[in-house]
Backbone as CSV, one residue per row, in Angstrom:
resi,resn,N_x,N_y,N_z,CA_x,CA_y,CA_z,C_x,C_y,C_z
1,UNK,-31.620,23.562,23.759,-30.592,24.524,23.376,-29.418,23.744,22.788
2,UNK,-28.946,24.157,21.612,-27.830,23.460,20.979,-26.539,23.710,21.761
3,UNK,-25.589,22.792,21.585,-24.315,22.949,22.290,-23.597,24.210,21.838
4,UNK,-23.721,24.548,20.550,-23.072,25.762,20.028,-23.644,27.005,20.694
5,UNK,-24.957,27.074,20.787,-25.596,28.224,21.422,-25.206,28.308,22.888
6,UNK,-25.169,27.159,23.559,-24.782,27.124,24.963,-23.354,27.615,25.151
7,UNK,-22.433,27.132,24.312,-21.027,27.542,24.402,-20.903,29.049,24.228
8,UNK,-21.568,29.608,23.236,-21.473,31.048,22.990,-22.114,31.857,24.105
9,UNK,-23.208,31.364,24.662,-23.846,32.049,25.780,-22.914,32.077,26.985
10,UNK,-22.317,30.942,27.287,-21.386,30.874,28.415,-20.197,31.790,28.177
11,UNK,-19.641,31.756,26.997,-18.484,32.608,26.701,-18.837,34.069,26.883
12,UNK,-19.972,34.453,26.416,-20.371,35.848,26.550,-20.654,36.199,28.001
13,UNK,-21.225,35.301,28.770,-21.473,35.595,30.180,-20.171,35.774,30.933
14,UNK,-19.176,34.993,30.607,-17.869,35.182,31.228,-17.318,36.561,30.890
15,UNK,-17.493,36.993,29.664,-16.969,38.303,29.280,-17.633,39.412,30.078
16,UNK,-18.903,39.275,30.388,-19.612,40.300,31.159,-19.099,40.349,32.598
17,UNK,-18.761,39.193,33.139,-18.198,39.154,34.496,-16.847,39.856,34.511
18,UNK,-15.999,39.567,33.510,-14.710,40.250,33.415,-14.898,41.761,33.307
19,UNK,-15.863,42.180,32.501,-16.138,43.615,32.333,-16.524,44.247,33.667
20,UNK,-17.402,43.584,34.412,-17.829,44.103,35.703,-16.651,44.224,36.672
21,UNK,-15.801,43.192,36.705,-14.624,43.233,37.583,-13.712,44.388,37.198
22,UNK,-13.484,44.576,35.901,-12.611,45.660,35.436,-13.185,47.028,35.777
23,UNK,-14.489,47.188,35.618,-15.132,48.464,35.956,-15.006,48.737,37.450
24,UNK,-15.227,47.720,38.263,-15.101,47.896,39.719,-13.667,48.245,40.112
25,UNK,-12.693,47.567,39.507,-11.297,47.876,39.791,-10.968,49.310,39.382
26,UNK,-11.453,49.726,38.222,-11.238,51.101,37.778,-11.874,52.105,38.723
27,UNK,-13.060,51.794,39.210,-13.750,52.677,40.155,-12.959,52.810,41.452
28,UNK,-12.505,51.686,41.990,-11.726,51.705,43.237,-10.435,52.499,43.041
29,UNK,-9.734,52.250,41.930,-8.489,52.995,41.678,-8.760,54.498,41.611
30,UNK,-9.851,54.866,40.963,-10.197,56.285,40.874,-10.572,56.882,42.220
31,UNK,-11.282,56.116,43.024,-11.718,56.626,44.330,-10.545,56.846,45.283
32,UNK,-9.555,55.942,45.229,-8.435,56.081,46.158,-7.238,56.807,45.530
33,UNK,-7.384,57.184,44.269,-6.329,57.910,43.549,-5.008,57.156,43.538
34,UNK,-5.111,55.838,43.374,-3.926,54.993,43.264,-4.095,54.152,42.009
35,UNK,-3.296,54.442,40.999,-3.443,53.789,39.709,-2.332,52.776,39.440
36,UNK,-1.793,52.207,40.507,-0.720,51.226,40.381,-1.187,49.967,39.648
37,UNK,-2.463,49.674,39.718,-2.990,48.449,39.121,-3.653,48.688,37.770
38,UNK,-3.257,49.756,37.095,-3.822,50.073,35.784,-3.586,48.941,34.791
39,UNK,-2.433,48.289,34.859,-2.154,47.194,33.919,-3.080,46.005,34.171
40,UNK,-3.406,45.736,35.425,-4.353,44.662,35.740,-5.726,45.031,35.180
41,UNK,-6.140,46.267,35.410,-7.417,46.769,34.909,-7.491,46.631,33.379
42,UNK,-6.429,47.041,32.693,-6.403,46.984,31.227,-6.416,45.537,30.727
43,UNK,-5.664,44.648,31.385,-5.614,43.252,30.952,-6.945,42.541,31.180
44,UNK,-7.630,42.855,32.274,-8.947,42.247,32.503,-9.916,42.714,31.432
45,UNK,-9.861,44.003,31.094,-10.723,44.508,30.020,-10.402,43.852,28.683
46,UNK,-9.115,43.792,28.331,-8.737,43.275,27.019,-8.858,41.757,26.927
47,UNK,-8.197,41.044,27.831,-8.203,39.583,27.741,-9.507,38.970,28.244
48,UNK,-10.136,39.623,29.201,-11.375,39.090,29.746,-12.589,39.504,28.954
49,UNK,-12.880,40.782,28.955,-14.117,41.259,28.339,-14.051,41.247,26.813
50,UNK,-13.132,41.996,26.241,-13.095,42.167,24.787,-12.779,40.855,24.073
51,UNK,-11.746,40.165,24.503,-11.367,38.916,23.831,-12.476,37.871,23.911
52,UNK,-13.077,37.708,25.074,-14.143,36.715,25.202,-15.351,37.072,24.336
53,UNK,-15.670,38.352,24.224,-16.762,38.773,23.336,-16.418,38.446,21.890
54,UNK,-15.189,38.756,21.488,-14.772,38.473,20.108,-14.794,36.970,19.845
55,UNK,-14.302,36.175,20.786,-14.346,34.720,20.618,-15.792,34.264,20.417
56,UNK,-16.701,34.760,21.251,-18.108,34.382,21.146,-18.722,34.774,19.819
57,UNK,-18.400,35.968,19.333,-18.926,36.422,18.042,-18.388,35.550,16.913
58,UNK,-17.086,35.292,16.925,-16.493,34.480,15.862,-17.045,33.059,15.899
59,UNK,-17.192,32.499,17.095,-17.763,31.157,17.186,-19.231,31.151,16.745
60,UNK,-19.929,32.252,16.906,-21.307,32.339,16.407,-21.340,32.348,14.887
61,UNK,-20.359,32.984,14.291,-20.292,33.057,12.832,-19.838,31.722,12.243
62,UNK,-18.936,31.033,12.928,-18.418,29.746,12.469,-18.802,28.645,13.450
63,UNK,-20.019,28.153,13.364,-20.521,27.181,14.342,-19.734,25.874,14.385
64,UNK,-19.165,25.441,13.265,-18.363,24.198,13.297,-17.158,24.361,14.206
65,UNK,-16.570,25.528,14.197,-15.423,25.783,15.077,-15.870,25.765,16.539
66,UNK,-17.055,26.294,16.812,-17.567,26.354,18.191,-17.856,24.980,18.756
67,UNK,-18.180,24.026,17.894,-18.562,22.699,18.358,-17.375,21.758,18.534
68,UNK,-16.192,22.223,18.228,-15.022,21.343,18.283,-14.453,21.232,19.696
69,UNK,-13.666,20.202,19.886,-12.958,20.028,21.150,-11.940,21.132,21.381
70,UNK,-11.378,21.661,20.280,-10.429,22.766,20.418,-11.102,23.984,21.055
71,UNK,-12.374,24.211,20.725,-13.096,25.353,21.308,-13.237,25.180,22.814
72,UNK,-13.545,23.967,23.235,-13.676,23.708,24.666,-12.344,23.895,25.385
73,UNK,-11.283,23.352,24.792,-9.957,23.479,25.401,-9.527,24.938,25.443
74,UNK,-9.763,25.645,24.348,-9.437,27.076,24.291,-10.167,27.827,25.390
75,UNK,-11.463,27.569,25.507,-12.291,28.259,26.498,-11.733,28.063,27.909
76,UNK,-11.440,26.818,28.276,-10.985,26.553,29.639,-9.563,27.028,29.882
77,UNK,-8.687,26.913,28.896,-7.335,27.460,29.062,-7.384,28.971,29.251
78,UNK,-8.181,29.639,28.424,-8.273,31.091,28.514,-8.870,31.527,29.851
79,UNK,-9.941,30.854,30.251,-10.626,31.270,31.475,-9.973,30.760,32.750
80,UNK,-8.990,29.906,32.631,-8.139,29.570,33.768,-6.923,30.484,33.781
81,UNK,-6.401,30.757,32.594,-5.190,31.566,32.475,-5.381,33.031,32.811
82,UNK,-6.489,33.618,32.375,-6.710,35.053,32.629,-6.749,35.365,34.125
83,UNK,-7.557,34.671,34.927,-7.538,34.981,36.361,-6.177,34.718,37.012
84,UNK,-5.529,33.599,36.641,-4.200,33.326,37.189,-3.222,34.444,36.825
85,UNK,-3.271,34.859,35.585,-2.378,35.914,35.118,-2.638,37.222,35.861
86,UNK,-3.905,37.553,36.073,-4.234,38.826,36.718,-3.878,38.812,38.202
87,UNK,-4.116,37.695,38.865,-3.726,37.582,40.276,-2.205,37.672,40.392
88,UNK,-1.492,36.972,39.497,-0.025,37.016,39.524,0.482,38.426,39.231
89,UNK,-0.152,39.113,38.289,0.244,40.484,37.974,-0.010,41.410,39.167
90,UNK,-1.137,41.218,39.823,-1.476,41.990,41.015,-0.409,41.781,42.101
91,UNK,-0.061,40.514,42.336,0.967,40.190,43.338,2.324,40.739,42.920
92,UNK,2.623,40.644,41.628,3.894,41.169,41.127,4.009,42.673,41.384
93,UNK,2.933,43.392,41.174,2.949,44.837,41.413,3.150,45.121,42.900
94,UNK,2.517,44.332,43.752,2.657,44.528,45.200,4.026,44.137,45.734
95,UNK,4.560,43.014,45.249,5.763,42.454,45.865,7.010,42.471,44.985
96,UNK,6.836,42.625,43.683,7.970,42.554,42.772,8.299,41.134,42.341
97,UNK,7.531,40.139,42.797,7.728,38.736,42.428,7.327,38.524,40.970
98,UNK,8.133,37.825,40.211,7.891,37.595,38.787,7.191,36.253,38.551
99,UNK,5.978,36.079,39.038,5.286,34.790,38.942,4.173,34.792,37.893
100,UNK,4.191,35.709,36.965,3.087,35.880,36.022,3.116,34.877,34.872
101,UNK,4.159,34.122,34.717,4.398,33.334,33.511,3.381,32.218,33.273
102,UNK,2.928,31.498,34.283,2.045,30.343,34.077,0.708,30.769,33.477
103,UNK,0.064,31.767,34.064,-1.198,32.257,33.519,-1.030,32.809,32.117
104,UNK,0.075,33.494,31.883,0.334,34.059,30.557,0.482,32.966,29.511
105,UNK,1.194,31.905,29.853,1.370,30.793,28.913,0.029,30.131,28.613
106,UNK,-0.819,29.983,29.627,-2.146,29.392,29.412,-2.962,30.236,28.445
107,UNK,-2.912,31.556,28.608,-3.658,32.451,27.719,-3.109,32.360,26.295
108,UNK,-1.793,32.347,26.154,-1.182,32.268,24.820,-1.532,30.943,24.141
109,UNK,-1.431,29.832,24.866,-1.760,28.526,24.286,-3.243,28.473,23.920
110,UNK,-4.115,28.981,24.795,-5.543,29.017,24.487,-5.838,29.840,23.256
111,UNK,-5.179,30.975,23.121,-5.389,31.831,21.957,-4.854,31.165,20.697
112,UNK,-3.743,30.473,20.799,-3.207,29.727,19.660,-4.191,28.635,19.230
113,UNK,-4.796,27.932,20.184,-5.801,26.922,19.857,-7.004,27.544,19.171
114,UNK,-7.413,28.728,19.620,-8.510,29.446,18.969,-8.151,29.734,17.515
115,UNK,-6.956,30.240,17.292,-6.502,30.570,15.946,-6.482,29.323,15.059
116,UNK,-5.904,28.242,15.543,-5.845,26.987,14.786,-7.255,26.490,14.498
117,UNK,-8.117,26.531,15.500,-9.485,26.051,15.359,-10.246,26.827,14.293
118,UNK,-10.173,28.147,14.351,-10.916,28.967,13.391,-10.373,28.762,11.972
119,UNK,-9.057,28.718,11.822,-8.491,28.496,10.489,-8.815,27.093,9.970
120,UNK,-8.779,26.126,10.856,-9.047,24.741,10.469,-10.508,24.550,10.068
121,UNK,-11.412,25.161,10.797,-12.847,24.974,10.563,-13.457,26.062,9.677
122,UNK,-12.658,27.057,9.311,-13.165,28.198,8.551,-13.395,27.801,7.102
123,UNK,-14.631,27.937,6.702,-15.012,27.701,5.317,-16.146,28.672,5.022
124,UNK,-16.029,29.441,3.979,-17.023,30.480,3.682,-18.431,29.913,3.573
125,UNK,-18.571,28.685,3.098,-19.895,28.085,2.960,-20.485,27.659,4.291
126,UNK,-19.678,27.595,5.335,-20.164,27.156,6.633,-20.435,28.322,7.580
127,UNK,-20.163,29.521,7.166,-20.439,30.690,7.985,-21.940,30.918,8.036
128,UNK,-22.479,31.228,9.201,-23.916,31.492,9.277,-24.280,32.770,8.546
129,UNK,-23.327,33.683,8.386,-23.582,34.927,7.673,-23.850,34.634,6.206
130,UNK,-23.169,33.638,5.648,-23.345,33.294,4.240,-24.724,32.707,3.979
131,UNK,-25.352,32.183,4.993,-26.653,31.521,4.832,-27.836,32.434,5.146
132,UNK,-27.592,33.688,5.430,-28.673,34.590,5.799,-28.659,35.815,4.898
133,UNK,-29.830,36.360,4.663,-29.943,37.595,3.905,-29.677,38.755,4.862
134,UNK,-28.612,39.497,4.625,-28.258,40.597,5.518,-28.415,41.953,4.852
135,UNK,-29.246,41.999,3.776,-29.466,43.275,3.110,-30.296,44.186,3.986
136,UNK,-30.073,45.466,3.812,-30.808,46.431,4.627,-31.851,47.136,3.814
């Protein structure tokens, strides 16, 4: 298995875990009729599930970007930052403590690295879509 395929598989598997956690949180909130943690639920869905899926798709389209060190750093910053951010947000809702900043900064820096990586490695001739016949 190539490193690019492995990276994209792992990224997508992480997104599925985030999706499952968000669905379970939504179910619990609905069952107990307490929607105080709606922002945590929404952030896990957006930053965890949707963003990780999009990252995986884009890295599949631009394999050179997926193979870079920036992709690895982005992946670990994002997947360390999202849980930290969500736990801090959960605690903030419970206690009013404003400790959400560290996880948020990790997510922002990871996303910035993703953006730099894709722009730096983006070349139309290197896209896998350009090398395949996609006519219907």
